[in-house]
N, C-alpha and C positions, 0 to 999 in steps of 0.2 A: 504493500500499499504506499509506504513511504517512498519507494523507488518510483512508483507511478506518479506520485505527487511532485517529486523532484523533476521528472522528465516533463511533466505538464508545465511546471514553472519555467524550465529552461527553453521551452519551445519558442523559437523565433528570436531568441536573444542569446543563443549559444556562444557566438563570437564576441559579442559585447562583454559577456561575463568573463570570457577568457582574457580579453584585453585588459579589463579592470583588475582582474586577478594578477596579471603580469605587472601592472602598475604598482599594486600593493607589494608584490614580491620584490621589485626594485627598491621601493622605499624601505622595506624591512631589511634588505641586504645592506643598503647604505647606512641605516641607523645601527644595525647589528654590528657591522664592521667597525663603525665609529666607537661603539661601546667596548668592542674587543680591544681596540687601540688604546682607549682610556685605561683599561684594566692592565694591559701590558706595559703601558707608558711609552709606546712607540707611535710614530706617525704624527700628523698635524691635526689641529682641531677641524671639525667639519666645516664650520663657517669660513675658516681660513682657506681650506681647500676649494670651496665654492668661489671664494674671491679670486684665487689664483686662476681658476678656469675662466672666470668672466673677464679678467683683465689681460689674459694671454692672447697672443696673435692668432692662434687657432689654425694657421696654415698647415698644409700637409708636411710632415706627419707629426701631429701633437697629440701624444698619448696622455690621456688624463690619469691613467693609472700611475704613470711615472711623475707627471706634473703636480697632481694634487692628492694622490693616494686613492686606494680602492673605494673607500667609504664615500668621499666626495664625488667620485666618478659615477658610481651607481646612483647616488642621490640626484646628481645632475641629469643622468639619463631618465630618472623618474620624472623630473620637472619638465623636461622636453616632451616626454610621452603624455604627461598630464595636459599640457597645452594643446596637443593634437587631439586628444580625446575630448577635451572641453569644447573645442571648436566643432568636432564631429557631432557631439550631442546637442549643442546650441543650434546647429543647422539641421538637426534631425536627419542625418545621413544614414542610410542603411549600412550595417556592418557586413562587408563582403570580403572576398579574397583580396581585392585592391586595398581595402581598409587595412587588412593584416600587413600587406606589403608596405604601406605608408607608415603604419605604427612601428613596425620592427626595424625599418630602416632608420627611423628617428631614434628608436631605442639604442640601436647600434652606434649611431653617430653622436649620441649623447655621451659616449665614452671617448670621443675624439673629434672635436671640431665644432659641435653645436652646443649652445647654452641658451637658457630662457631669455636672454636679452638680445643676442645677435640674430636670432631667428625672427624677432618681431617686426623689424622694418620690411622684410620680404613678405611676411604674411599680410601686413597692412597694405602693401603695394597691390597684391592680388585682390584684396578686398575692395580697394578703390577701383580697380579694373572692373570688377563685378558691378559695382555701383554705377560706373559710367555706362555700362551696357544694360542697366536696369535689370540686373539679374541678382539672385542671391549668391552668397559666397559658396554655397553648396555645389554650385555648377562648376566651380574652379578649385574646390577645396583640395583635391589631390595634387593639382599643379602647385598649389601654395605649399602643401606639406613636403612634397618632393623638392620644391624649388629652394628650400632652405639650405641646399647644398652650397649656396654662395654666401652663407652667413660669415665665413672668414673674411670676405671682401669688406664687410662693414667694420669689423674689428681692425683690419689691416689699415684702412684709410685713416683711422684715428691716429695711427703712429706715423704714416707716410706723409700726410698733408702738412705743409709748412706753417700753418696758422696756429692760433691759440687753441688749446685742447678742447675747449667748449665749441669753438667754431668748427674744429675738425669733427667733433662728435655730431654736430648738426648736418654737416655735408655728408658724412658717412651714413647717417640715418636716411637722408634724402635720396642718396644713390641706392641704398638698399630698397627703399620704397619703389624707386624707378625699376630696379631689377625685378621685383615682384610684379610690377605693372606690365612689364614687357613680356614675361614668361608665357602667359597663356596663349597668345597668338603664335609665338615662336615654337612652343612645344607641339602645337597643332601641325605646324609646318614640318618639323623634323620627323614626326611620326610617319609622314608619307615618304620620307627619304629612306628609312630602313624597312619600311613596310611591315612593322610589328615584330621583326626578328631580333630586335634589341629591347629587352624588357625594361631597361633603364632609359626610357625615352627622354624624360626630363633631365636626366644626367647628361645626355648628349646636348640638349638645348643649353643647359647651364655651362657646359664646357665651352660652347661657341661664345656665349656672353662673357665668360671669364677671359677667354683669349683676347677678345676686342678690348675689354677693360684694361688688361695688362699692357696691350699695345699703346693705349691712350696714356696710361700712367708713364710708360717708358718715354714717350714723346715729350712729357712734361718733366722729365728728369727724375722720376720716382720709380723705383724698381723693387718688386717684392721678391723675396728669396724663400725657397722651400727650406724646411727644417726637418730634423729627425730626432724627436724626443720619443723614446721607445723603452718600455719596460720589458726586460729579459726574464726568462724563466717560465716554468710550468707549474704553478701552485696546484697541489693535489686537490685542495678544497675548491678551487675554481673549476677544475676539470669535472670533479665529482658533482658539483652544483649544476653545471650545465647539462651533464648527462642525466642527472635526476630530473631536471626541468623538462628536458626533451621526452624522457620516459613518462613523466606525468602527463604531458601533452598527448602522447600516443594513447595512454589508457583513457584519458578524457574523451578523445575522439572515438576510440573503440567502444566506450560506454554509450556514446551518442548513437553509434551504429548498431546498438543492441548486440555487441560482441561479434560482429560480422565484419569480414575484411573484403567482401566482394567489391564494394564501391571504391575502396582504397586501391585495389589492384586495377580497377577500371580507369583510374586517373592516368595510369601509364600509357593508355591508348591515345591520349590527346598529344598532339605535336607541341602544344604550348605557345603557339604564335599568339601575340596579343590581338585581340582581347580574349584571354583564356582565364576566366574567373572560376576557379574550382569550387568555391562555395556555392555559387549559383548553378554550376553544372552537375556537381556530384554530392553536394551537401557539406555541412560544417564538419561532421564527424570524420569522413574520409579525408577531407582537406587537412585537418589537424594531424591525423596519422601520417599523411604524406609529408607534412612540414617536419614532423619529429624525426622521420627517417633521414631526411636531407641533413637536418641539423646534427644528428648523431654521426653521419658519415663525415661531415666537415670536422667534427671534433676528433674522430678517429684518425682522419688524414693528417691533421696538424700533429697529433701525438706520434704518429708513425714516421713522419719525416723529421721529427725532433724540432719543430717550430716553437716559437714563443707564444704564449697566451697573453699577449699584450692587449691593451684596450682596443686598438684597431683590429686585431685578429678576432677578438670576441665580438666586436661590432660587425665585422664582415660575416661572421657565422650567423649572427642575428638577422642580417640582411638577407642571406641565403635562405634561412628559416622562413622569413616573411614572404619572400618571392616564391616559395614553394606552395603558396596559396594562389599564385597568379602566374602560372606558366611553367614552373620548373618541377621536375620529379626525378627520381633516380635514373630512369631509363634515358631521358634526354640530357641529364646533367653529367653523368659519368663519362660519356665520350668526350665532352669538353674539358672536364677535369684531366682526362688522360692526355689531351693535347697540351695542357699547361705543364704537366709532368715531363712530356717529351721535350718541351722547349728548354727545360733545365739542363738537357744534354749539351746545349750550346755552350761554348767556352766561357762566356761572360756572365752566366747566370747560375744560381743555386737555389734549390727548393726552399731554403730557409731565409733567403734574402727578404727583408720586409715587404718590398713591393711585389715580389714574386709570390710570397705566402698569401698576401691579400688577394692577388689575382686568382688564386686557386678557388677561393670561396665565392668571389664576385663573378666568377665565370658563369654562374647560373644565368646571368643576363643573356647569354648566347645560347642557352639550352634549346630554344625553339628551332635553331638551325639543325641541330642533331635530330629533333623530333620530326621535322619536315623532310629533311634530305638524307637522313641516315647517319649512323655512327661515324663513318669515314669523314663526312662533311663536318661533324661535330668535333672530331679530333683536330682537323685542320683549323677550325674556328678557334679552338682553345689555344693552339700553338701560336696563331697570329695574334690573338688577344694578349698573350703573355709577352710577346716581342714588343707590340705596340705600346702597351700600358707602361713599360719601363722608360719610354721616351716622352709620352704626352704630358706628364706633370710639369716638365720644363717649360711647356708653352704658356702656362698661366701662373707661374710662381707659387704653386700650391694652393691657389685660392679657390679652386673647385674641388669640393670634397669628393664628388662622384667622378673621380678620374677614370675609374673602370667603366663607368657608364659612357663616358666620352669615347673611350677606346673601343668599347663594344659597338658603338654606333658606326665607327669607321670600318670595323671588320664586317659588319653587316652590309654596309653600303658597297664595299668592294666584292664580297662573296656572293651575295644574292643574285645580282644580274648574271654572273657567270654560272651559278648553279641552276638557275631557271633556264638559261639558254641551253646548258648541257642536257637538263632533264627534258626540255622540249625536243631537242634533237634525238635523244634516246627513244622517246615515245614515238616520234615520227618514223624512225628506222624500224622499231618494233612493229608498228602498224603496217608498214610496207612489207615486212617479211610475212605477216599473217595474210595480207592480201595476195602475196605471191603464192603462198602455200594453197590458199583457197582456189586459185586459178589452176 
């Protein structure tokens, strides 16, 4: 009876409950780790860590685990997620697979690059764009949430501009608002360029904006530089916590599916090309089970290659976890991951290099290529992605957090016309052979 009552209460709000439970988990992790620091006498106060995060440059790669400590990083991630959830609830947006992708990419980047203050100007800019077009923010809410990848630009301008600090702050906020205002039409245009084969569409759009911004800054004698603040090591408690969270996600999804895995397996039949919202297509239970398996594979991979569980790596895994509700699954992700691994055989790269390690998880953005054109195409996409992503961050001085999204966009733009041309020619020859046999 209690089980039936619980299922009845969850019906229609399974994903919302999961998102808010994750928010509470991040808050508990932040506060719990802070209390543990106080007892042990190590680390810095929570408020001092949050202050360090807010006043830091945030350019790639700024690891909040190293900069401010684990407690402040998780608490900051909770604040960023909380803002996203608040907007979604205020706008009465249905919680779908795209919602999960948006929430978890922000949870991930709450550990490196985003904070509650530097994301606000971009969100405000998209809100003003919606008002100008006499529409609710809900129409562009996901562009706004994904578009906060340019949050470091806001912080960077405060340090780069040659005026008084308050004047710099005002100009930085106005430019952040302009970025948010520009993103909706730009994102619609870039989606047609890669035809849905790059799940990180807004990341590609923000990469273009970041490149233009950096060129303008350079022409004015101001130049942003990438940084590398990185926490080394593989804390057992962190790995165990992530595995526990993903397992709980699997069992929650399994429960929602009445202990059946048929719909979970069915997800693997989808190529994943956007728009592929697994919550709408196969239900919340199967989607959560799919997310958990991809998350666990990412954790196992990082452990297997001996990588660091830094803030960016944990953030990348959470991003892969989120996008496994919106296009990615094991069948289309593993070929791309294999391609990234093969790229490490090149003399200049290593599987544990920070940028390379991040590319392995973020490669889920190109999973639709493997889903649509087969595993060989997926391997090639992963290899190209790994090679390109190691160069693109230099184009915009680390100011676009979604560097992998920008790189994935170029991989898709290069590969898709060639693949479609090859497939068209292959089908034409196959048809000719059938007709010849029929005669």
